[in-house]
C-alpha positions in Angstrom: -31.4 -11.4 8.4 -28.1 -11.2 9.9 -28.2 -15.2 10.1 -29.2 -15.2 6.1 -26.3 -12.7 5.4 -24.0 -14.6 7.1 -25.3 -17.9 5.2 -25.1 -16.0 1.9 -21.4 -15.0 2.3 -20.3 -18.3 3.6 -21.8 -19.7 0.2 -19.8 -17.1 -2.0 -16.2 -18.3 0.0 -17.2 -21.7 -0.5 -17.6 -21.7 -3.9 -14.8 -19.3 -4.5 -12.6 -22.2 -2.6 -13.5 -25.3 -4.3 -12.5 -23.7 -7.4 -9.4 -22.3 -6.3 -8.7 -26.0 -5.4 -9.3 -27.2 -8.9 -6.3 -25.2 -10.1 -7.4 -22.7 -12.2 -6.3 -20.1 -11.0 -2.7 -20.7 -10.9 -2.3 -21.1 -14.7 0.0 -18.6 -16.4 -3.0 -19.1 -18.8 -5.9 -18.0 -17.2 -4.1 -14.9 -14.6 -2.7 -13.6 -18.0 -6.6 -13.8 -19.2 -8.4 -12.1 -16.2 -5.4 -8.8 -16.4 -6.1 -8.4 -20.2 -10.1 -8.5 -19.4 -9.0 -6.6 -17.0 -7.7 -3.6 -19.6 -10.5 -4.4 -21.9 -13.2 -3.6 -19.4 -11.4 -0.3 -18.2 -10.9 1.0 -22.0 -14.0 0.0 -23.4 -16.0 1.4 -20.8 -14.0 5.2 -19.9 -17.3 7.1 -20.1 -20.0 5.5 -17.4 -16.6 4.7 -15.3 -15.7 8.3 -15.7 -19.2 9.9 -14.7 -19.5 7.5 -12.0 -16.5 9.3 -10.7 -18.0 12.8 -11.4 -21.5 11.9 -9.9 -19.3 10.9 -6.2 -16.7 13.2 -5.9 -17.1 15.4 -9.1 -13.7 14.1 -10.0 -11.5 16.3 -12.8 -10.3 15.6 -15.8 -7.1 14.8 -15.6 -7.5 13.1 -12.0 -9.9 10.9 -13.7 -6.9 10.0 -16.8 -4.1 9.7 -14.6 -5.5 7.7 -11.5 -8.8 5.8 -11.9 -7.9 4.8 -15.5 -4.1 5.0 -16.2 -2.7 4.0 -13.3 -5.2 0.6 -13.4 -3.9 0.1 -17.2 -0.6 0.5 -16.1 -0.3 -1.5 -13.3 -2.0 -4.4 -15.3 0.3 -4.4 -18.5 3.0 -4.3 -16.3 2.1 -7.2 -14.4 1.2 -9.0 -17.8 4.9 -8.2 -18.7 7.0 -9.5 -15.4 4.1 -12.4 -14.8 6.2 -15.2 -16.7 9.2 -13.7 -14.9 7.7 -13.2 -11.4 6.2 -16.8 -11.0 9.2 -18.5 -11.8 11.2 -20.5 -8.8 14.0 -18.4 -7.7 17.0 -20.6 -6.7 19.4 -19.5 -3.9 23.1 -21.1 -2.8 22.2 -23.5 -0.3 24.9 -24.0 2.7 27.7 -26.2 2.1 26.9 -28.7 5.2 23.5 -28.9 3.0 25.4 -30.3 0.0 24.1 -32.2 -2.4 21.2 -30.2 -2.6 19.4 -27.3 -4.5 17.2 -25.0 -2.5 13.9 -22.1 -4.1 11.8 -20.2 -2.9 8.7 -20.7 -5.0 5.5 -18.1 -5.2 2.0 -20.1 -4.4 -1.0 -18.0 -4.5 -2.5 -17.6 -0.6 -5.8 -19.1 -1.4 -9.3 -17.0 -1.4 -8.5 -12.9 -0.3 -10.4 -10.4 0.8 -10.2 -6.8 -0.8 -11.8 -3.5 1.2 -11.6 -0.4 -1.1 -12.3 2.6 0.3 -13.9 5.2 -1.3 -11.7 8.5 -2.2 -10.4 6.4 -5.3 -13.2 3.9 -5.4 -12.2 2.3 -8.6 -8.3 2.4 -9.2 -7.8 1.5 -5.2 -10.2 -1.7 -6.1 -8.4 -2.3 -8.8 -4.2 -1.8 -8.1 -5.0 -4.8 -5.0 -7.2 -6.9 -7.3 -4.3 -6.7 -10.2 -1.5 -8.1 -7.6 -4.0 -10.5 -6.0 -5.0 -12.0 -9.7 -1.4 -12.4 -10.9 -0.7 -14.1 -8.1 -3.3 -16.6 -8.6 -5.7 -16.1 -5.9 -10.1 -16.0 -5.8 -11.2 -12.9 -4.8 -13.9 -11.3 -3.0 -14.3 -7.4 -3.5 -16.4 -5.0 -1.1 -16.4 -2.0 -3.0 -17.2 1.5 -0.6 -20.9 1.9 -0.1 -20.4 5.7 0.4 -19.0 6.3 -3.4 -22.4 4.6 -4.2 -22.4 5.5 -7.8 -18.9 4.0 -8.6 -20.1 0.7 -6.2 -22.7 0.1 -8.8 -20.8 0.5 -11.7 -18.2 -2.1 -10.2 -20.7 -4.7 -9.5 -22.2 -4.2 -12.6 -19.6 -4.6 -14.9 -16.6 -6.2 -13.2 -18.6 -9.4 -13.5 -19.0 -9.5 -17.0 -15.4 -9.3 -17.9 -14.0 -11.0 -15.2 -14.2 -15.1 -14.3 -17.2 -15.1 -11.8 -16.2 -18.3 -10.2 -12.9 -16.4 -8.9 -13.7 -13.0 -8.8 -16.7 -11.4 -7.0 -18.3 -7.9 -5.8 -20.5 -8.0 -2.9 -22.1 -4.5 -2.2 -23.6 -3.2 1.3 -22.9 -1.2 4.1 -21.1 -1.5 7.8 -23.4 -4.7 8.9 -22.5 -6.6 5.0 -18.8 -5.7 5.9 -19.0 -7.1 9.7 -20.8 -10.3 8.7 -18.0 -10.7 5.8 -15.3 -10.3 8.1 -16.2 -13.0 10.4 -15.9 -15.5 7.6 -12.1 -17.1 6.9 -10.1 -15.8 4.3 -6.7 -16.2 3.4 -5.7 -12.6 3.0 -7.6 -9.5 3.7 -6.7 -6.2 2.3 -8.3 -3.0 3.8 -7.7 0.8 2.8 -9.5 3.3 4.8 -9.5 4.7 8.0 -6.8 4.0 11.2 -10.5 3.1 13.1 -12.2 0.8 11.2 -8.3 -0.5 10.5 -8.4 -1.9 14.0 -11.4 -3.5 13.8 -10.2 -5.2 10.6 -7.4 -6.6 12.3 -9.4 -7.9 15.6 -11.8 -9.8 13.1 -8.7 -11.4 11.2 -6.8 -12.5 14.2 -9.8 -14.9 15.2 -9.0 -16.7 12.4 -5.4 -15.6 12.2 -5.7 -14.2 8.7 -2.5 -12.1 7.5 -3.8 -8.4 6.9 -2.3 -6.1 4.6 -3.8 -2.3 6.1 -2.9 0.8 3.8 -4.8 3.4 6.9 -3.4 7.0 7.0 -2.8 9.5 9.4 -1.3 12.8 9.5 1.2 13.6 6.8 3.3 16.1 7.7 5.0 19.0 4.9 8.4 20.9 5.7 9.4 23.2 3.9 12.8 24.8 4.2 14.7 28.1 3.8 16.3 27.1 0.2 13.4 26.7 -1.7 12.0 27.4 -5.2 8.6 29.2 -3.4 7.0 29.2 -6.4 7.3 25.5 -7.6 7.4 24.0 -3.6 3.4 25.6 -3.3 2.4 24.7 -6.9 3.2 21.4 -5.9 1.5 21.6 -2.3 -1.5 23.0 -4.1 -2.1 20.2 -5.8 -1.4 18.0 -3.8 -3.4 19.0 -0.9 -6.6 20.1 -2.7 -6.5 17.5 -5.7 -9.7 15.0 -5.2 -10.5 18.3 -2.7 -8.2 16.8 0.0 -9.8 13.5 0.1 -5.7 11.0 -0.6 -4.5 9.9 2.3 -0.7 10.6 1.6 -2.2 14.9 0.8 0.1 17.1 3.0 -2.1 17.3 6.1 0.2 20.4 7.8 2.9 22.6 6.8 5.6 23.2 9.1 7.6 26.4 8.0 10.4 28.9 9.7 8.8 31.8 11.0 11.0 34.4 8.1 9.0 32.1 5.2 5.5 31.8 7.0 4.1 35.1 5.0 5.5 34.7 1.6 3.9 31.1 1.8 0.9 32.5 2.8 0.8 34.7 -0.2 2.0 31.7 -2.6 -0.4 29.5 -1.5 -3.9 32.3 -1.6 -2.4 33.1 -5.8 -1.5 29.8 -6.5 -4.3 28.6 -5.5 -6.5 31.5 -7.1 -4.3 30.4 -10.8 -5.4 26.5 -10.2 -9.6 27.2 -9.3 -10.1 30.7 -10.2 -11.4 33.3 -7.5 -14.6 31.2 -7.1 -13.1 27.5 -6.7 -17.1 26.2 -6.4 -17.6 26.9 -10.2 -14.4 25.1 -11.5 -14.6 22.2 -13.4 -10.9 21.3 -12.0 -12.2 21.5 -8.0 -13.8 18.4 -6.6 -16.6 18.1 -3.7 -16.8 16.1 -1.1 -18.2 12.9 -0.8 -21.1 13.2 1.2 -23.1 16.0 3.6 -21.8 13.5 6.4 -18.5 14.2 6.1 -18.9 18.2 5.0 -20.0 18.5 8.2 -17.2 17.3 9.9 -14.6 19.2 8.2 -17.0 22.0 9.0 -16.9 21.2 12.8 -13.2 20.5 12.2 -13.0 24.6 12.0 -15.0 25.4 14.6 -12.3 27.7 16.7 -9.4 28.2 14.3 -7.6 30.3 13.0 -8.4 31.8 9.3 -6.5 32.6 7.1 -7.7 32.0 3.8 -11.0 30.5 2.4 -13.2 28.8 4.3 -16.4 29.3 2.1 -19.1 25.8 2.4 -22.2 25.0 0.7 -23.5 22.0 3.0 -25.6 21.3 0.2 -23.1 21.2 -3.1 -20.8 19.0 -0.4 -18.5 22.1 -1.2 -15.4 23.5 0.7 -13.1 25.6 -0.7 -9.5 26.0 -0.5 -8.9 26.9 3.1 -6.2 27.5 5.1 -5.7 28.3 8.8 -3.2 29.6 11.4 -1.9 26.7 14.3 0.8 25.9 16.4 3.2 23.5 17.8 1.0 23.6 20.9 -2.0 23.4 19.4 -4.5 20.8 21.0 -7.6 21.3 18.8 -9.4 18.4 17.5 -8.0 19.3 14.1 -4.4 18.7 14.8 -5.2 15.5 16.6 -6.8 13.6 13.8 -6.5 13.2 10.4 -8.3 16.3 8.1 -9.1 14.5 5.1 -10.1 17.6 3.3 -9.2 21.0 1.7 -8.4 22.1 4.8 -4.2 23.2 5.2 -3.0 24.5 8.7 0.3 26.0 8.5 2.4 25.8 11.8 5.2 28.4 12.2 9.2 26.7 13.5 12.0 28.3 14.6 14.6 25.4 13.2 14.8 21.8 11.7 15.0 20.3 14.8 11.7 22.0 16.4 10.0 20.1 13.1 12.0 17.1 13.6 10.7 16.8 17.7 7.0 17.4 16.9 6.4 14.7 14.1 8.6 12.4 16.1 6.2 12.9 18.9 3.3 11.7 17.2 1.9 8.7 15.6 4.2 7.5 12.2 2.7 8.9 9.3 1.4 7.7 6.0 3.4 9.9 4.5 6.4 13.1 4.9 7.3 15.7 2.7 10.2 18.0 2.9 11.3 21.0 0.6 14.6 21.8 0.6 17.4 22.1 -1.9 19.9 21.3 1.0 20.9 17.8 0.7 21.8 17.4 5.0 18.2 19.2 5.2 16.9 16.4 3.1 18.8 13.8 5.5 18.2 14.6 8.3 14.6 14.8 8.0 14.8 10.9 6.1 16.7 9.3 9.0 15.8 11.0 11.9 11.5 10.8 11.4 9.8 7.1 10.6 6.6 7.7 7.7 5.5 4.5 5.7 6.9 6.8 2.4 9.2 10.1 2.2 9.1 12.1 -0.7 11.3 15.5 -1.6 10.2 18.7 -3.5 7.0 17.1 -4.5 3.9 15.8 -2.4 1.6 12.6 -3.3 3.5 11.8 -6.3 5.6 9.1 -4.9 3.2 6.9 -4.9 2.2 6.6 -8.8 5.3 4.8 -9.6 5.1 0.9 -10.1 8.7 -0.1 -8.4 8.1 2.0 -5.3 6.6 -0.1 -2.6 3.3 2.4 -0.7 2.3 1.5 2.9 2.7 3.2 6.4 4.3 2.1 9.3 2.7 1.5 12.8 -1.0 3.2 12.7 -0.4 4.7 9.3 -0.7 0.8 8.0 1.1 -3.2 7.2 2.1 -4.2 4.1 3.2 -2.5 0.8 1.4 -2.9 -2.5 2.4 -1.1 -6.0 3.7 -3.4 -8.6 5.9 -6.6 -7.9 4.8 -5.2 -4.4 1.4 -6.5 -4.9 2.6 -10.0 -6.4 4.9 -11.0 -3.5 1.6 -9.0 -1.1 -0.8 -11.9 -2.6 2.1 -14.9 -2.1 3.5 -17.1 -0.3 6.8 -17.2 -0.6 7.3 -21.6 -0.6 11.0 -22.6 0.5 11.5 -25.8 -1.3 14.6 -27.9 -0.9 15.7 -31.0 -2.5 18.5 -33.2 -1.7 20.5 -36.2 -3.0 21.2 -39.1 -1.7 24.3 -40.2 -3.6 26.2 -38.5 -0.4 25.1 -39.6 2.8 27.9 -38.7 5.8 27.4 -40.0 9.0 28.5 -36.7 10.2 24.5 -35.4 11.5 24.0 -39.5 12.9 24.9 -40.7 16.6 26.6 -41.7 18.2 28.3 -37.9 18.0 32.2 -37.8 19.1 34.7 -35.8 19.7 36.2 -36.6 16.0 32.9 -36.1 14.3 32.5 -32.4 16.2 36.2 -31.9 15.4 34.9 -32.3 11.1 32.0 -30.6 11.5 33.4 -26.6 12.9 35.9 -27.5 10.2 34.1 -28.4 7.4 31.7 -25.1 8.3 34.5 -22.7 8.3 35.8 -24.6 5.0 36.7 -21.8 1.9 37.1 -24.3 -0.8 34.6 -25.1 -3.2 31.8 -26.9 -2.6 32.1 -29.6 -5.5 35.9 -30.2 -3.7 34.5 -30.4 -0.3 31.5 -32.8 -1.6 34.5 -34.9 -3.3 36.4 -35.3 -0.1 33.3 -36.2 1.5 32.3 -38.9 -1.2 35.5 -40.2 -0.9 36.9 -40.2 2.5 35.3 -42.2 4.9 34.5 -40.5 8.1 35.8 -42.8 10.2 39.1 -41.8 8.6 38.8 -38.4 8.5 40.9 -37.8 11.9 42.7 -34.1 12.6 45.9 -36.0 11.6 44.7 -37.3 9.1 43.1 -33.9 7.6 46.1 -32.2 7.8 48.1 -34.8 6.1 45.7 -34.7 3.2 45.3 -31.0 3.0 
C-alpha cells in the first residue's frame, strides 16, 4: 500500500512538473484566469462552503463571512489588480565599475509547490497561500487537513471543477499520506500547523534541500498596562481569544496584568463573555466548537489541577468547552503554561511591573504574536523594542493578520517565512538577478597583467563622484596605458 501510494503521488507530481515545463503557468493570462475562478468558486458556492465549515467548527456567521469568505476574496482581487506590476522586472542602478550595463530583478515561479493546510481555518488557509502560489505562476498540490473532514471533502469536490487540474490538484489523506507526500521532491513546501509537525516537515524538506514556509504557533502573550480603556481592551481580548473557540494560532494565550488591575479585569472579562455569548454559551449561535473529541479531551486534561476563576463547563460529545478563565503565576510549571493552549482557556498572571512581563516573555520561545494594551507610548515602545515575536499588535488582538500589506509569519520556533498580499507572491517566487553588459567599452583594468598603475586607477575610479555618463566618456576616450597619475591629475 505504501509503495502504491508513493507511486500515485509521484505520478501526480510528474504530471504537474511536465505541465509546468510547458510554460503555461508563467503567462499573466493563465494566472489571472485562475484567480478569477477562485473568486467565482467562492461566490457561487457560499452556501455549501459555509455549511461544511459549520459542521466542522460550528462557525458563527461573522467568522464565516470575514475569515473564510471575505479574506480569500479580497486576497484574490488584490493579486489580480497588482499582478501586472509585480511580474515586471525591477531595474536597479548598478555599481559604476560595472558600466556600461543594466541590471534587474525578475520574479520567476518556483515550480511545483506543496501546500499543507490546517483544520482551524480550513478554507482561508488553503486559499490564501494558493492565491500567492498561482499569482507567482506555480503548479500546486494541496493537502487539506483530514481533521476538518467536511471542508476537506468540499475543497476536493469543488476546486477541481473551477481550477486548471493540469496545474492544481487536491490530495486528501491523513498522516500516512502526508508522510508519503513529504518524501517527494517539491520546489517549495508551505505548511501551517503545529511546531511539532513543522519539525517533521522541515526534516523531510531537508532531504531535497527544499525551501519551506512554516506558519506555526506558540504561546502569544497579552500585556495589559494600567493606562487602558478597560472596557474596550476586554472586548477586543474576548473576541480575539474566544472567537473560533480559541482555535486561532495568534489568539492571546495568556494575560500578564498588573496586580492592582487583576480584580477589575476578571470582572470585566466575565461581564463581556456573558454579553457576547449569553449565560449559556453552549446555546449561542456565535460560539464555536472544538474540532474533535480528541482535542476536547486534550484541553480538558490541561485544566486538571488549575485554579478555575470562570467557566470550565465541558460537554465531550458536543465538543463544547465554555469560555474559561484560570489563575496562574509567573512560577507555574504546569502543562498549560508550557504548551500552546489552542482552545477557550485563558490564564491570568499578575505582574509587579512591565520589566517583569518583558523578562517572562523573553525567557520563553519567541511567540507568533504579542499584544500590549496601553495608552502610554513609552510602554508600547518598550514592549516592541525589548521583545521578539512574529508580529505585535497594540491595543487590539488578532486583527493585525487581516491586513494584506502586513506580512504575516513567525520567528524562530513560531515559524519561518511570511505571506499576505505581496509577501505571498514573493514567497512563491524566485527573485532572479539579471545583469546585461555592453561590449562597446572594455577597459583593460580588470585584465592581467595587473600593475600598480591599474590598481591606482581602480581605487581612484571606485571613489569617483562624477556622473556615470561622464566616467564612461573618460573610459572610452582615454586608453588605460595613458592613465598614469600625473596624466589623470592634469585632465581633472
